[in-house]
C-alpha positions as a printed Julia matrix, in Angstrom:
388×3 Matrix{Float64}:
  53.98  -10.44  -34.0
  50.66  -10.77  -32.31
  50.26  -13.77  -29.92
  46.59  -13.63  -29.81
  44.62  -16.86  -30.73
  42.47  -16.14  -33.96
  38.78  -16.84  -33.42
  37.71  -19.77  -35.56
  34.21  -20.0   -36.87
  31.55  -22.49  -35.1
  32.36  -24.99  -38.23
  35.7   -25.35  -37.01
  35.28  -26.15  -33.54
  36.65  -29.71  -32.83
  33.35  -31.77  -31.81
  33.68  -32.99  -27.86
  35.09  -36.8   -28.16
  32.56  -39.36  -28.63
  29.95  -37.05  -29.97
  29.41  -36.75  -33.74
  30.12  -33.27  -35.34
  26.59  -32.53  -36.27
  25.42  -33.36  -33.03
  27.75  -31.11  -31.22
  27.18  -28.44  -33.89
  23.38  -28.57  -32.87
  23.68  -28.49  -29.26
  25.9   -25.29  -28.99
  23.24  -23.66  -31.4
  20.47  -24.48  -29.18
  22.33  -23.26  -26.25
  23.3   -19.98  -27.94
  19.54  -19.38  -29.1
  18.43  -19.76  -25.35
  21.43  -17.36  -24.35
  20.26  -15.16  -26.9
  16.76  -15.65  -25.91
  17.29  -15.14  -21.63
  18.94  -11.9   -22.52
  16.23  -10.43  -24.32
  13.31  -12.04  -22.8
  14.41  -12.2   -19.04
  15.26  -15.25  -17.2
  11.48  -16.4   -17.22
  11.81  -18.16  -20.2
  13.88  -20.88  -18.56
  12.23  -21.12  -15.56
   9.54  -24.02  -15.36
   6.07  -22.99  -15.34
   4.0   -22.66  -12.13
   1.25  -25.5   -11.71
  -1.2   -23.65   -9.37
  -4.46  -24.2   -11.11
  -4.94  -27.69   -9.42
  -5.21  -26.15   -5.81
  -1.88  -27.58   -4.8
   1.15  -24.9    -4.7
   3.56  -27.52   -3.55
   7.2   -26.89   -5.0
   6.26  -23.4    -5.97
   7.25  -19.97   -4.2
   5.08  -16.8    -3.4
   6.92  -14.13   -4.46
   5.64  -10.98   -2.57
   6.65   -7.51   -4.37
   6.53   -4.94   -1.79
   7.41   -1.45   -3.47
   8.86    0.29   -0.56
  11.81   -0.04    1.85
  12.53   -2.52    4.46
  11.32   -1.88    7.99
   8.46    0.08    7.91
   5.07   -0.48    8.82
   4.01   -1.75    5.23
   7.05   -4.13    4.83
   6.46   -5.43    8.17
   2.66   -6.17    7.84
   3.65   -7.8     4.08
   6.65  -10.01    5.31
   4.0   -11.22    8.49
   1.33  -11.96    6.15
   2.55  -13.39    3.11
   4.5   -15.91    5.39
   1.31  -16.82    7.22
  -0.29  -17.31    4.36
   2.02  -19.38    2.63
   1.45  -21.87    5.53
  -2.2   -22.53    4.57
  -2.35  -22.35    1.09
  -2.06  -26.14    0.11
   1.14  -27.47   -0.81
   2.74  -25.07    1.5
   5.09  -23.1    -1.02
   8.03  -21.24   -0.24
   8.03  -17.19    0.32
  10.2   -14.74   -0.9
   9.66  -10.99    0.08
  10.94   -8.64   -2.7
  11.76   -5.04   -1.72
  11.67   -2.77   -4.71
  11.58    0.81   -3.02
  11.4     3.98   -5.07
   9.01    6.82   -6.07
   6.47    6.32   -3.31
   5.99    3.14   -4.26
   5.1     3.97   -7.88
   8.46    2.41   -9.55
   7.85   -1.21   -7.84
   4.38   -1.18   -8.72
   5.21   -0.2   -12.29
   7.65   -3.15  -12.45
   5.22   -5.73  -11.26
   2.47   -4.93  -13.65
   5.15   -5.22  -16.66
   6.61   -8.28  -15.88
   4.8   -10.44  -13.12
   3.69  -13.92  -13.7
  -0.06  -14.53  -14.09
   0.06  -17.71  -12.23
  -0.82  -16.79   -8.65
   2.96  -17.16   -7.4
   3.56  -13.37   -7.91
   1.81  -11.1    -5.49
   1.99   -7.44   -5.28
   1.44   -5.4    -2.15
  -0.35   -2.06   -2.12
  -0.69    0.82    0.4
  -1.83    3.99    0.32
   1.49    5.12   -1.27
   0.92    3.72   -4.41
  -2.7     3.99   -4.71
  -3.11    8.16   -4.18
  -0.8     8.35   -7.03
  -2.93    6.3    -9.34
  -6.17    7.8    -8.43
  -4.62   11.41   -8.69
  -3.9    10.05  -11.95
   0.19   11.13  -12.0
   2.2    10.58  -14.85
   4.38    8.31  -13.26
   2.11    5.61  -12.82
   1.74    2.98  -15.38
  -0.65    0.91  -13.18
  -4.08    0.67  -12.96
  -5.89   -1.35   -9.99
  -9.2    -2.23  -11.82
  -6.62   -4.29  -14.06
  -5.67   -6.55  -11.26
  -7.46   -9.04   -8.52
  -7.71   -8.7    -5.29
  -6.68  -11.43   -2.86
  -6.81  -10.08    0.6
  -7.14   -6.46    1.69
  -6.59   -5.24    5.52
  -7.38   -1.78    6.84
  -5.79    0.84    9.43
  -6.88    3.71   11.15
  -5.84    7.31   12.65
  -5.94    9.79   15.03
  -5.24   13.37   14.72
  -3.63   15.1    18.17
  -2.42   18.31   19.04
   0.42   19.99   21.16
  -1.32   21.58   24.35
   1.31   24.3    24.3
  -0.1    25.48   20.78
  -3.28   26.28   22.78
  -5.18   23.49   21.79
  -7.59   21.38   24.29
 -10.53   20.66   22.19
 -11.64   20.82   18.79
 -12.75   24.17   19.08
  -9.0    25.08   18.95
  -9.07   24.28   15.49
 -10.84   27.12   13.97
 -11.39   31.1    14.41
  -7.7    31.31   15.55
  -5.55   34.39   15.65
  -2.36   32.01   14.01
  -2.52   28.92   12.2
  -1.51   25.74   13.55
   1.24   23.93   12.01
   0.64   20.45   10.5
   3.65   18.21    9.8
   3.77   16.26    6.65
   5.55   13.97    4.37
   3.87   14.41    1.0
   0.74   16.13   -0.03
   0.11   13.23   -2.78
   0.6    10.35   -0.18
  -1.06    9.32    3.04
  -1.36   12.86    4.13
  -3.92   13.85    1.86
  -6.6    12.14    3.46
  -5.66   14.79    6.74
  -5.44   17.54    4.39
  -8.79   17.0     2.94
  -9.89   16.4     6.55
  -8.69   20.15    7.71
 -10.39   21.55    4.48
 -13.85   20.2     5.39
 -13.29   21.31    8.94
 -12.34   24.84    7.99
  -9.21   24.38   10.0
  -6.78   27.13   10.65
  -4.05   25.03    9.3
  -0.41   25.49    7.7
   1.5    22.6     6.6
   5.09   21.66    6.55
   6.35   18.98    4.3
   9.53   17.28    3.84
   9.56   14.89    6.9
  10.84   11.41    6.45
   8.1     9.34    8.4
   5.41   10.02   10.95
   8.07    9.07   13.45
  10.07   12.22   12.77
   6.82   14.5    12.94
   6.25   13.05   16.27
   9.28   14.1    17.69
   8.9    17.57   16.02
   6.0    17.82   17.92
   7.44   17.37   21.52
  10.15   19.58   20.49
   7.32   22.36   19.7
   8.45   22.44   15.72
   4.81   21.37   14.75
   1.7    21.6    16.39
  -0.59   18.7    14.71
   0.26   15.28   14.09
  -1.71   11.91   12.84
  -0.52    8.99   14.0
  -2.04    5.27   12.43
  -3.32    2.29   14.48
  -0.38    0.96   14.99
   1.83    3.25   16.32
  -0.74    5.31   18.29
   0.01    3.13   21.25
   3.74    3.93   21.58
   3.74    7.6    19.93
   0.7     9.37   21.07
  -0.52    7.57   24.52
   1.93    8.85   26.49
   2.12   12.36   25.74
  -1.86   12.2    26.18
  -1.36   10.84   29.52
   1.22   13.45   30.58
  -0.71   16.08   29.12
   1.38   17.51   26.51
  -0.5    16.32   23.79
  -4.39   15.97   23.33
  -6.27   13.5    20.79
  -8.47   15.17   19.16
 -10.34   13.04   16.57
 -10.03    9.65   14.83
  -9.95    9.29   10.92
 -13.24    7.03   11.48
 -14.2     4.0     9.07
 -16.05    3.64    6.01
 -19.22    1.0     6.57
 -20.15   -1.46    3.75
 -23.27    1.1     3.47
 -20.74    3.73    2.76
 -21.26    5.48    6.24
 -18.31    6.68    8.17
 -18.68    5.35   11.6
 -16.35    5.6    14.69
 -13.12    3.37   14.7
 -13.87    0.27   16.61
  -9.9     0.85   18.1
 -11.06    4.42   19.39
 -14.63    4.23   20.46
 -14.46    7.24   22.95
 -12.95    9.75   19.98
 -15.16   11.4    17.39
 -14.66   10.9    13.75
 -13.86   13.9    11.31
 -17.64   14.15   10.57
 -18.85   14.29   13.91
 -16.28   16.68   14.97
 -18.02   18.94   11.91
 -21.19   18.71   13.16
 -19.8    19.77   16.75
 -18.35   22.81   15.05
 -20.8    23.89   12.56
 -24.2    22.56   13.74
 -25.38   20.64   10.87
 -24.0    17.19    9.12
 -21.43   18.01    6.37
 -21.94   17.65    2.55
 -20.58   19.07   -0.91
 -17.2    18.16   -2.56
 -14.89   18.29    0.58
 -17.18   15.84    2.34
 -17.59   13.52   -0.49
 -13.78   13.81   -1.41
 -13.27   13.02    2.46
 -15.08    9.94    2.29
 -13.58    8.74   -0.44
  -9.97    8.89    0.49
 -10.95    7.66    3.71
 -12.26    4.57    2.18
  -9.06    3.61   -0.05
  -6.42    5.1     2.4
  -7.85    3.75    5.97
 -10.56    1.06    5.68
  -8.92   -0.57    2.55
  -5.31    1.04    3.5
  -3.02   -2.42    2.88
  -3.83   -5.29    0.26
  -2.54   -8.23   -1.89
  -3.09   -8.5    -5.53
  -2.26  -10.95   -8.34
  -2.57   -9.63  -12.65
  -6.18   -9.87  -13.79
  -5.6   -12.73  -16.06
  -4.39  -14.96  -13.39
  -6.36  -18.18  -13.77
  -9.65  -18.29  -11.79
  -8.83  -21.41   -9.97
  -5.06  -19.91   -8.4
  -7.0   -16.9    -7.54
  -9.61  -19.23   -5.88
  -7.05  -20.88   -3.83
  -5.45  -18.38   -3.08
  -8.15  -16.3    -1.32
  -9.67  -19.13    0.27
  -6.66  -19.92    2.04
  -6.36  -15.97    2.96
 -10.0   -16.25    4.25
  -9.3   -19.33    6.45
  -6.15  -17.49    7.77
  -8.35  -14.78    8.8
 -10.8   -17.11   10.59
  -8.54  -18.83   12.3
  -8.63  -17.44   15.81
  -4.93  -18.27   16.96
  -3.78  -16.03   14.19
  -5.99  -13.25   15.01
  -4.5   -13.18   18.38
  -1.02  -13.37   17.49
  -1.26  -11.01   14.44
  -3.22   -8.45   16.45
  -0.33   -5.98   16.75
   0.71   -6.06   13.01
  -2.92   -5.58   11.95
  -3.62   -2.92   14.31
  -6.9    -4.74   15.22
  -8.56   -4.83   11.7
  -9.45   -7.84   10.28
  -8.14   -9.33    6.99
 -11.08   -9.59    4.52
 -10.67  -12.2     1.37
 -14.19  -13.55    1.09
 -15.8   -13.46   -2.29
 -17.38  -10.02   -1.73
 -13.84   -8.79   -1.65
 -13.47   -7.57   -5.7
 -16.66   -5.89   -5.21
 -15.58   -3.77   -2.11
 -12.4    -2.71   -3.28
 -13.64   -2.0    -6.5
 -16.24    0.39   -4.93
 -13.76    1.63   -2.71
 -11.07    2.68   -5.01
 -13.68    3.96   -7.59
 -13.51    8.13   -7.15
 -16.01    9.95   -9.0
 -14.33   12.79  -11.5
 -15.66   15.9    -9.65
 -13.82   14.48   -6.54
 -10.91   13.99   -7.89
 -11.17   17.22   -9.65
 -11.81   18.86   -6.0
  -8.43   16.94   -4.77
  -6.79   18.37   -7.4
  -7.78   21.88   -7.12
  -6.99   21.62   -3.18
  -3.7    20.42   -4.0
  -2.83   23.34   -6.65
  -4.64   26.16   -4.42
  -3.22   25.58   -1.07
  -0.13   23.46   -1.35
   1.07   24.63   -4.62
   1.16   20.74   -5.97
   0.89   20.76   -9.7
   0.27   17.19  -11.33
   1.0    16.24  -14.66
């Protein structure tokens, strides 16, 4: 004989002592509905709605979604800037960084646009890893930066350098070679793409090797003689490249440059003595660059370096909440103490968070169809990368 206690229908459940049966049944029914709704719609249903439109974030928490793994440059930047930002936002909200790596930043960004609250308390971090796939129209991308609102942005720079034992002492050694130089890369559809387009623009004799786990491993591979060319961003240049240059085992060739407000490529203020890619082209070819490769390089430079990292909120976030965050970010960026303390994390590039930010970012992130077509064709013809 079974000893299992039979299930009783809700109507047979005895009421709590002191509570009428009808009241007990109503209470149970309410909890059942809430439990089903929470399971179906997610825990947001049971969370208190944020009150962020009055200019006061007291009692709130800034949840910053970082779509990359912990410990990298973007993660370090996001945690530092996010924590500093919350101290100047009125009401001094809490700070909760959340890492959601996967798919070169695509997976976490997809999740953000699908589920983030549009009240200013959930913030997305972007970097070139997530922006370039969007520009290329990769099928995995389900987000659109034109449908997000920027809160602040910060640039970076980069330097291309070579191993001297490969027979490189100046930019002239990039062309008309008997054997091509080997470039160490991570992925042709990430930040490396800007450098690949630079090589195409210059007509450099280069073959690329992809699959490295980061620029640190590429730097080590160059020191071992496994690759001949590498680039490092500004923050890594000092520890990774400067000692090699001082020892004479590597030579800095050019900086990526920066795109100014007029759309011109100018020297990087962190590397004032290094020519830009454009200046190297003029040196090699005796004229200013033009055409699809040049337009491709200028477009990619703007969105992968000049505006490399940014923080965003959903597009339907109330304007009052957006303005509170952006004004706070601008106040933080103008504080000399913050600028000095954050110099290493920011790489010497200012945080931009003024009223012109949306238009500037929109212009930088707008890539003309013919430029995209050129980049896609380059990936197919030179790197055997097929985009869906």
